[in-house]
C-alpha positions as CSV (number, residue, x, y, z in Angstrom):
1,M,13.2,40.7,-46.5
2,F,14.1,40.6,-42.6
3,F,14.1,37.6,-40.6
4,S,12.4,39.0,-37.2
5,K,12.3,37.7,-33.6
6,S,8.5,36.8,-34.2
7,R,9.4,34.8,-37.8
8,Y,11.2,33.1,-35.6
9,T,9.2,32.1,-32.6
10,R,6.5,31.1,-35.1
11,G,8.3,28.9,-36.9
12,T,9.7,27.2,-33.4
13,Q,6.2,26.7,-33.2
14,C,5.3,25.3,-36.5
15,A,7.1,25.9,-39.6
16,K,4.1,25.8,-42.0
17,S,2.9,29.0,-39.9
18,L,5.9,30.6,-40.8
19,W,5.9,29.7,-44.6
20,L,2.1,30.8,-44.3
21,K,3.2,34.3,-42.8
22,T,6.0,34.6,-45.6
23,Y,3.6,33.7,-48.7
24,K,0.1,33.2,-47.7
25,D,-0.5,36.2,-45.4
26,E,-3.9,36.2,-46.0
27,V,-5.5,33.1,-45.1
28,L,-4.0,33.8,-41.3
29,S,-6.7,35.5,-39.2
30,T,-6.3,38.9,-37.0
31,P,-7.2,38.0,-33.2
32,E,-9.8,40.4,-31.7
33,N,-7.1,41.3,-29.3
34,T,-4.0,41.9,-30.8
35,S,-4.0,45.6,-30.6
36,D,-4.9,45.8,-27.1
37,K,-1.8,43.0,-26.4
38,F,0.3,45.5,-28.6
39,K,-0.6,48.8,-26.2
40,T,-0.2,46.4,-23.1
41,G,3.7,45.1,-24.0
42,N,4.1,48.7,-25.3
43,K,2.8,50.1,-21.8
44,V,4.9,47.8,-19.5
45,G,8.0,47.8,-21.7
46,D,8.3,51.6,-21.3
47,L,7.8,51.4,-17.8
48,A,10.3,48.9,-17.4
49,C,12.9,51.4,-18.9
50,E,12.5,53.1,-15.8
51,L,14.3,50.2,-14.0
52,F,17.4,51.6,-16.3
53,P,17.2,55.5,-16.1
54,N,19.5,57.6,-18.4
55,G,19.1,55.4,-21.6
56,V,18.6,56.5,-25.1
57,K,15.3,54.7,-27.2
58,I,16.1,53.7,-30.8
59,E,12.6,54.9,-32.2
60,F,10.3,53.0,-34.0
61,E,8.9,55.8,-36.3
62,G,11.0,57.9,-38.4
63,S,13.6,56.2,-40.2
64,S,14.6,52.5,-41.8
65,L,15.8,49.4,-39.7
66,N,19.3,49.9,-41.4
67,E,19.2,53.3,-39.7
68,K,18.1,52.2,-36.5
69,C,21.0,49.6,-37.0
70,E,23.5,52.6,-37.7
71,Q,22.2,54.5,-35.1
72,T,22.1,51.6,-32.4
73,R,26.1,51.0,-33.5
74,K,27.0,54.9,-33.1
75,L,25.5,54.5,-29.7
76,L,27.5,51.8,-28.6
77,E,31.0,53.6,-30.0
78,N,30.1,56.5,-27.9
79,N,30.3,53.8,-25.0
80,Q,25.7,54.7,-24.3
81,E,25.6,52.7,-21.1
82,V,21.7,51.9,-21.6
83,I,19.9,51.8,-25.0
84,Y,16.2,50.7,-25.3
85,E,14.9,49.0,-28.5
86,A,18.3,48.7,-29.6
87,T,18.4,47.2,-32.8
88,F,20.6,44.8,-34.7
89,C,21.1,42.7,-37.7
90,Y,23.1,39.6,-39.2
91,N,22.9,37.5,-42.0
92,G,19.4,39.0,-42.6
93,I,18.2,38.3,-39.2
94,L,16.6,41.5,-37.4
95,I,15.9,42.0,-33.5
96,M,15.2,44.5,-31.1
97,I,16.5,44.2,-27.6
98,D,13.7,45.8,-25.2
99,I,16.9,47.1,-22.8
100,L,20.3,46.4,-23.6
101,Q,23.0,47.4,-20.8
102,N,26.4,48.0,-22.1
103,T,29.1,47.2,-19.5
104,K,32.4,47.3,-19.2
105,D,32.1,43.5,-18.8
106,G,30.1,43.0,-21.7
107,M,26.4,43.4,-22.7
108,I,23.2,42.3,-20.7
109,I,19.9,41.5,-23.0
110,N,16.9,42.5,-20.7
111,E,13.7,40.9,-22.5
112,V,10.4,42.5,-20.8
113,K,7.5,40.2,-21.2
114,S,3.9,41.7,-20.1
115,S,3.0,38.3,-18.6
116,T,2.8,37.8,-14.6
117,S,4.5,34.5,-15.0
118,L,7.5,32.7,-17.6
119,T,6.4,28.8,-16.7
120,K,2.9,26.8,-18.3
121,T,1.7,26.2,-14.5
122,P,1.9,28.5,-11.2
123,T,3.5,25.0,-10.0
124,S,6.4,24.7,-12.7
125,K,9.7,25.8,-12.0
126,V,10.5,25.2,-16.2
127,I,10.4,28.5,-18.0
128,K,8.7,28.6,-21.4
129,K,10.5,27.3,-24.4
130,T,9.2,30.2,-26.4
131,Y,10.6,32.8,-23.9
132,I,14.0,30.7,-24.6
133,D,13.6,30.8,-28.0
134,D,13.5,34.7,-28.1
135,C,16.1,35.4,-26.1
136,A,18.7,32.4,-27.8
137,L,17.8,34.5,-31.4
138,Q,19.2,37.8,-29.9
139,Y,21.8,35.8,-27.9
140,Y,22.8,34.3,-31.2
141,V,22.8,38.1,-33.4
142,L,25.0,39.7,-30.8
143,S,27.7,36.9,-30.8
144,N,27.7,36.5,-34.2
145,L,28.5,40.1,-34.6
146,G,31.4,40.1,-32.2
147,Y,29.7,41.3,-29.0
148,K,30.7,40.1,-25.7
149,I,27.6,38.9,-23.8
150,K,27.8,38.8,-20.1
151,Q,24.0,38.4,-19.3
152,V,20.8,37.3,-20.4
153,N,17.4,38.6,-18.5
154,L,13.8,38.0,-18.8
155,I,12.1,40.8,-16.8
156,H,8.1,39.8,-16.2
157,L,5.2,41.4,-14.0
158,N,4.9,40.2,-10.1
159,N,1.8,38.5,-9.6
160,E,2.7,38.6,-5.7
161,Y,3.0,42.6,-6.1
162,Y,0.1,44.8,-4.2
163,R,0.3,48.5,-4.9
164,G,0.1,50.6,-2.2
165,D,-0.6,54.3,-2.2
166,F,2.2,54.8,-4.8
167,L,3.4,52.2,-7.5
168,D,7.1,50.8,-6.7
169,I,8.3,49.5,-9.9
170,N,11.1,48.0,-8.4
171,Q,8.5,45.3,-6.6
172,L,6.2,45.5,-9.7
173,F,8.9,43.9,-11.8
174,K,10.8,40.1,-11.5
175,F,14.3,39.2,-12.7
176,N,14.9,36.0,-14.0
177,D,18.7,35.1,-15.4
178,I,18.6,32.7,-18.1
179,T,21.7,33.3,-19.4
180,D,22.9,29.5,-19.1
181,K,19.5,28.3,-20.7
182,V,20.0,31.0,-23.9
183,I,23.7,29.5,-24.3
184,Q,22.4,25.8,-24.2
185,N,19.9,26.9,-26.9
186,Q,22.7,28.2,-29.6
187,E,23.1,25.1,-31.6
188,E,19.4,24.6,-32.1
189,V,19.6,28.1,-33.0
190,R,21.6,27.4,-35.7
191,K,19.5,24.1,-36.6
192,N,16.1,26.2,-36.8
193,L,17.9,29.1,-38.9
194,K,19.0,26.4,-41.7
195,Y,15.8,24.6,-41.7
196,F,13.2,27.6,-42.1
197,E,15.8,28.7,-44.8
198,E,14.8,25.3,-46.3
199,I,11.5,25.7,-45.6
200,L,11.0,29.3,-47.3
201,S,13.3,28.7,-50.2
202,K,10.5,26.7,-51.8
203,N,7.2,27.7,-53.3
204,E,5.3,24.8,-52.2
205,E,3.3,25.1,-48.9
206,P,4.9,22.7,-46.2
207,D,3.2,19.5,-45.5
208,I,2.6,19.7,-42.0
209,D,-0.5,17.9,-40.3
210,I,-1.9,19.3,-37.2
211,G,-1.3,18.5,-33.6
212,T,-0.9,20.0,-30.2
213,H,1.6,22.3,-31.4
214,C,-1.8,24.7,-33.2
215,F,-2.4,25.3,-29.2
216,D,1.3,25.4,-27.6
217,P,2.3,28.0,-26.7
218,Y,-0.2,30.0,-28.5
219,D,-3.3,29.1,-30.6
220,C,-2.3,29.5,-34.4
221,D,-3.8,32.4,-36.1
222,G,-3.8,29.6,-38.8
223,Y,-6.3,27.2,-37.2
224,K,-9.2,28.3,-39.4
225,Y,-7.3,27.8,-42.7
226,C,-5.4,24.1,-41.5
227,W,-8.4,23.3,-39.5
228,V,-11.5,24.3,-41.4
229,E,-10.8,25.0,-44.7
230,Q,-8.4,22.0,-45.4
231,R,-9.3,19.5,-43.2
232,N,-13.3,20.4,-42.4
233,L,-12.5,19.9,-38.7
234,C,-15.5,22.3,-37.6
235,E,-15.8,20.3,-33.9
236,N,-19.2,19.8,-33.6
237,E,-19.2,16.2,-33.6
238,N,-15.7,15.1,-33.5
239,I,-12.9,13.9,-31.4
240,F,-11.7,17.4,-31.0
241,S,-14.9,18.6,-29.3
242,I,-13.8,16.6,-26.4
243,S,-10.5,17.7,-25.9
244,K,-7.0,18.2,-27.8
245,S,-4.7,15.7,-26.0
246,N,-2.0,13.6,-27.4
247,K,-4.2,10.8,-27.3
248,I,-6.8,12.8,-29.1
249,F,-4.5,13.0,-31.8
250,N,-3.3,9.6,-31.8
251,L,-6.9,8.7,-32.6
252,Y,-7.1,11.3,-35.4
253,R,-3.7,9.7,-37.1
254,K,-5.6,6.2,-37.0
255,N,-8.3,8.1,-38.5
256,I,-10.9,8.2,-36.1
257,I,-12.0,11.6,-36.5
258,N,-15.7,11.6,-36.2
259,F,-18.0,9.8,-33.4
260,K,-19.2,7.4,-35.7
261,D,-16.0,6.2,-36.4
262,I,-15.2,5.4,-32.6
263,K,-15.4,1.2,-32.0
264,D,-14.2,1.0,-28.9
265,L,-15.8,3.5,-26.2
266,S,-13.7,1.7,-23.1
267,T,-10.9,3.9,-23.8
268,F,-13.0,7.0,-22.6
269,T,-13.8,7.9,-19.2
270,E,-17.3,8.0,-18.2
271,N,-18.0,11.8,-18.9
272,Q,-16.9,11.6,-22.7
273,Q,-18.9,8.8,-23.3
274,I,-22.0,10.8,-22.1
275,Q,-21.0,13.4,-24.4
276,I,-20.1,10.8,-27.0
277,K,-23.5,8.8,-26.9
278,A,-25.6,11.9,-26.7
279,S,-24.0,13.3,-30.0
280,L,-24.4,10.0,-31.7
281,N,-28.1,9.7,-30.5
282,K,-29.3,13.9,-30.5
283,E,-30.3,12.7,-27.1
284,I,-30.0,14.3,-23.5
285,Y,-28.2,13.0,-20.5
286,I,-30.0,13.3,-17.0
287,N,-28.8,12.3,-13.9
288,K,-31.7,13.2,-11.5
289,E,-30.3,11.7,-8.5
290,N,-26.8,13.9,-8.5
291,I,-29.1,16.9,-10.0
292,K,-30.8,17.0,-7.0
293,K,-28.1,16.6,-4.5
294,F,-26.9,19.5,-6.1
295,L,-30.1,21.3,-5.8
296,D,-30.7,20.2,-2.4
297,T,-27.5,22.2,-1.4
298,L,-29.3,25.4,-1.8
299,T,-31.8,27.0,0.3
300,Y,-33.8,29.5,-0.1
301,P,-34.5,32.5,-1.1
302,I,-31.7,31.8,-3.6
303,Y,-29.0,35.3,-4.7
304,H,-27.9,34.8,-8.2
305,L,-25.0,36.8,-8.2
306,D,-23.0,37.8,-11.7
307,F,-20.2,40.3,-12.2
308,E,-18.5,42.3,-14.4
309,S,-14.9,43.3,-14.0
310,F,-12.1,44.8,-15.9
311,T,-8.2,44.3,-15.2
312,Q,-5.4,46.8,-15.0
313,V,-1.9,45.8,-16.2
314,I,-0.2,48.2,-14.7
315,P,-2.1,48.6,-11.2
316,E,-3.6,52.1,-10.6
317,Y,-5.6,51.6,-7.5
318,R,-4.5,50.5,-3.6
319,V,-4.2,46.7,-3.2
320,V,-4.3,45.6,-6.6
321,K,-2.1,43.7,-8.7
322,S,-1.5,43.0,-12.1
323,Y,-4.5,41.5,-14.2
324,M,-6.4,40.9,-11.0
325,Q,-10.2,41.2,-11.6
326,I,-11.4,44.6,-10.7
327,P,-15.3,44.6,-10.3
328,F,-17.1,47.6,-11.6
329,Q,-20.8,46.1,-11.6
330,Y,-23.1,43.7,-10.2
331,S,-26.3,42.6,-10.9
332,L,-28.6,40.5,-8.3
333,H,-31.6,38.1,-8.8
334,I,-33.0,37.2,-5.2
335,D,-35.1,34.6,-5.8
336,Y,-37.9,33.6,-3.1
337,K,-39.5,30.9,-5.3
338,D,-42.6,32.5,-4.9
339,K,-41.3,36.0,-6.4
340,L,-38.4,37.7,-8.0
341,E,-36.5,40.8,-7.2
342,H,-33.8,42.1,-9.0
343,K,-30.9,45.0,-7.8
344,E,-27.6,45.8,-9.4
345,F,-25.0,48.5,-9.1
346,L,-22.7,49.9,-11.7
347,S,-20.2,52.2,-10.9
348,E,-19.4,55.7,-12.2
349,C,-16.5,55.6,-15.2
350,G,-13.4,57.1,-14.6
351,I,-12.3,56.0,-11.0
352,D,-12.1,53.0,-8.6
353,P,-15.3,51.2,-8.4
354,R,-14.6,49.2,-5.5
355,Y,-15.2,50.5,-2.7
356,E,-18.9,51.3,-3.6
357,L,-19.6,48.2,-5.1
358,A,-18.7,46.5,-2.1
359,K,-20.7,49.1,-0.1
360,N,-23.4,48.3,-1.8
361,L,-23.3,44.5,-2.0
362,I,-23.0,43.9,1.4
363,N,-26.5,46.1,1.4
364,D,-28.0,43.7,-0.8
365,I,-26.8,40.2,0.6
366,P,-27.2,39.3,4.1
367,K,-24.7,37.1,6.1
368,D,-25.6,33.7,6.0
369,V,-27.6,33.4,2.6
370,C,-26.9,31.1,0.0
371,V,-25.9,32.6,-3.2
372,L,-25.9,31.4,-6.3
373,A,-22.9,31.8,-9.5
374,Y,-22.4,30.4,-12.4
375,N,-18.6,29.6,-12.5
376,A,-18.6,30.4,-8.9
377,S,-14.4,30.7,-8.7
378,F,-14.7,33.7,-10.8
379,E,-17.2,35.5,-8.1
380,K,-15.4,34.0,-5.0
381,G,-11.8,35.4,-6.0
382,V,-13.7,39.1,-7.1
383,I,-15.0,39.3,-3.3
384,R,-11.9,37.9,-2.1
385,N,-10.1,40.7,-3.0
386,L,-12.5,43.1,-2.5
387,A,-12.3,42.0,1.2
388,L,-8.5,42.2,1.3
389,A,-9.1,45.8,-0.1
390,F,-11.9,46.9,2.4
391,P,-11.1,45.7,6.0
392,E,-14.6,47.1,7.1
393,F,-16.1,45.1,4.9
394,S,-14.2,42.2,5.3
395,E,-16.3,40.2,7.8
396,H,-19.3,40.4,5.5
397,L,-17.7,40.0,2.1
398,L,-16.0,36.9,3.4
399,N,-19.5,35.3,4.8
400,I,-21.1,36.0,1.2
401,E,-18.0,34.0,-0.5
402,K,-18.0,31.3,1.7
403,N,-22.1,31.1,1.0
404,I,-21.3,30.8,-2.7
405,E,-22.5,27.8,-4.9
406,D,-21.6,27.4,-8.3
407,L,-24.4,26.9,-11.0
408,M,-22.0,24.8,-13.6
409,I,-21.6,21.8,-11.1
410,P,-24.3,19.8,-12.6
411,F,-23.1,20.5,-16.2
412,Q,-19.2,20.3,-15.3
413,N,-20.0,16.5,-14.0
414,K,-22.3,15.7,-16.8
415,D,-25.5,15.3,-14.8
416,Y,-26.9,17.1,-17.4
417,Y,-25.7,16.8,-20.6
418,H,-27.4,18.1,-24.0
419,Y,-25.7,17.1,-27.2
420,K,-26.1,20.8,-28.6
421,M,-23.7,21.8,-26.2
422,Q,-20.7,20.2,-27.8
423,G,-18.6,18.9,-25.1
424,S,-18.8,22.4,-23.1
425,Y,-20.0,23.3,-19.7
426,S,-20.0,27.3,-20.7
427,I,-23.0,28.9,-20.0
428,K,-22.8,30.1,-23.4
429,K,-23.3,26.7,-24.5
430,V,-25.8,25.5,-21.7
431,L,-28.0,28.6,-22.0
432,P,-29.0,27.6,-25.6
433,A,-29.3,24.4,-25.3
434,L,-31.4,24.7,-22.1
435,I,-33.4,27.5,-23.2
436,P,-33.4,28.5,-26.5
437,D,-35.6,31.5,-25.9
438,M,-32.6,33.1,-24.0
439,E,-30.4,33.2,-26.5
440,Q,-32.8,35.4,-28.8
441,A,-32.9,37.8,-25.7
442,Y,-28.9,38.0,-26.0
443,N,-29.1,38.5,-29.4
444,N,-31.9,41.1,-29.1
445,L,-29.6,43.4,-26.9
446,D,-28.5,46.8,-27.7
447,L,-25.1,48.1,-27.8
448,I,-23.5,45.0,-24.9
449,H,-24.4,41.5,-25.6
450,N,-21.1,39.8,-24.1
451,G,-18.4,40.4,-21.3
452,S,-15.5,41.6,-23.2
453,E,-17.9,44.2,-24.5
454,A,-18.9,45.4,-21.1
455,M,-15.0,45.5,-20.2
456,K,-14.3,47.7,-23.2
457,S,-17.1,49.7,-22.8
458,F,-17.0,50.5,-19.5
459,E,-13.3,51.1,-19.9
460,T,-13.9,53.9,-22.6
461,M,-17.2,55.6,-21.7
462,Q,-15.3,58.5,-19.8
463,N,-14.1,59.6,-23.1
464,M,-17.7,59.8,-24.7
465,D,-20.3,62.6,-24.6
466,E,-23.2,62.1,-22.2
467,N,-25.9,60.9,-24.7
468,K,-23.2,57.7,-25.4
469,R,-22.0,57.3,-21.8
470,K,-26.1,57.3,-21.0
471,A,-27.0,54.7,-23.6
472,L,-23.9,52.5,-22.7
473,R,-24.8,52.6,-18.9
474,Q,-28.0,51.5,-20.2
475,A,-26.7,48.9,-22.2
476,L,-24.6,47.5,-19.3
477,L,-27.4,47.4,-17.0
478,E,-29.8,45.2,-19.3
479,Y,-26.9,42.9,-20.1
480,C,-26.0,42.1,-16.7
481,K,-29.1,41.8,-15.5
482,L,-30.0,39.1,-18.5
483,D,-26.9,37.0,-17.3
484,T,-28.5,37.0,-13.5
485,L,-31.8,36.0,-15.2
486,A,-30.3,33.2,-17.0
487,M,-29.3,31.7,-14.1
488,V,-32.8,31.7,-12.6
489,K,-33.9,30.1,-15.6
490,I,-31.7,27.8,-15.5
491,L,-31.9,26.8,-12.0
492,K,-35.7,26.2,-12.2
493,H,-35.5,24.2,-15.3
494,L,-33.0,21.7,-13.3
495,E,-35.9,21.8,-10.5
496,E,-38.7,20.9,-13.2
497,L,-36.5,17.7,-14.1
498,V,-36.3,16.3,-10.6
499,K,-39.8,17.0,-9.6
């Protein structure tokens, strides 16, 4: 069995996860978007290869791993300057380098990432440890095989680059020299490999408890096994529905797990105390004064707005950057207090939907009216990007953006908290708690029941026959319409509370 980069980085997050992957793989779940992430990575990797022309690719299909290593070795012997997916093995450790440059001064390792940032937060300058670990293993293998390494680069997508009429890959990608960090990491690689060897030499499952490592740097695919099956932590009425911070894990280690185990509430914030008390007593907490203050910021008619969108990893349209939300649909419920009007837009598939959507949006929403969205930062961001792309609409669009209020605020601030929300203020938790009938309405929808399904359906529609496309279009319209109707009902519920 080869020990791969993915197994190494899995082990650096949690050695138990590595053991489970090796001996008990059936208990690990497969995330729904695994295939999409794989395709995305391949697409970005292939494009990055164009930064280094005239290379030879070691094809993944059609040969064994040993044959791939031999093919790489022969190319290097023949002084091939650029190799894509260069494959090496040392002491059972297998690596495949995205782009290897073979220069007279030594090798340059280029590792390509499909993310737009290498750090945990936009303001941080510290590169994610897992990226260093990944490249450090590659350095370890090559150096132990006797190769001289000149440099190690991380290449990632540039989140500040907006595509023009043509895609400029030199601006799309950013380079980061991490050679020093990788060299400093070599002793850690040796220690990790020794530890992993010890762990994997035993048939007994490692006794490693849950912790913040379960979500850092990635959500572990052993979550259901470790948390639910082994520890019965379903997060309904336990401390992990509050957060998964170090503070919460400290309580867990003291065997304070369920809300009923908590003796001292003073260590929790006011909002956390509201959640704990409501859950224990099966109560609904309502701060009428604060809800009224929020409602007083709204003026009728209220334009309830919701977008559906998709993203492009590699921008295909003008004034689009990697992973930017591209709206293709909106629903608009206009509440005049005594009557309700609905308007909507759904783009044709296979085209840039933004111009027609923006044109329809400014026709449907006048200037200086009250617009309401749930988690309004998303709608605001979409509209700002539309204004940037279409200057002729920008004044009107930015006026709309300026007047958007956020229906999420009363729930985010715990001014309204229902114990069934389980610590969340997402509309998926708020809606069934406030208006149970609406949950059934979503269940009764045909074909599309959530935003992810909407996005995937729109992206695949152009490859379907006419009948399937018509059915999906209708399903998209019904789903998005229900989203804004849900907002109308949530607002009415709040208004009834403060009468």
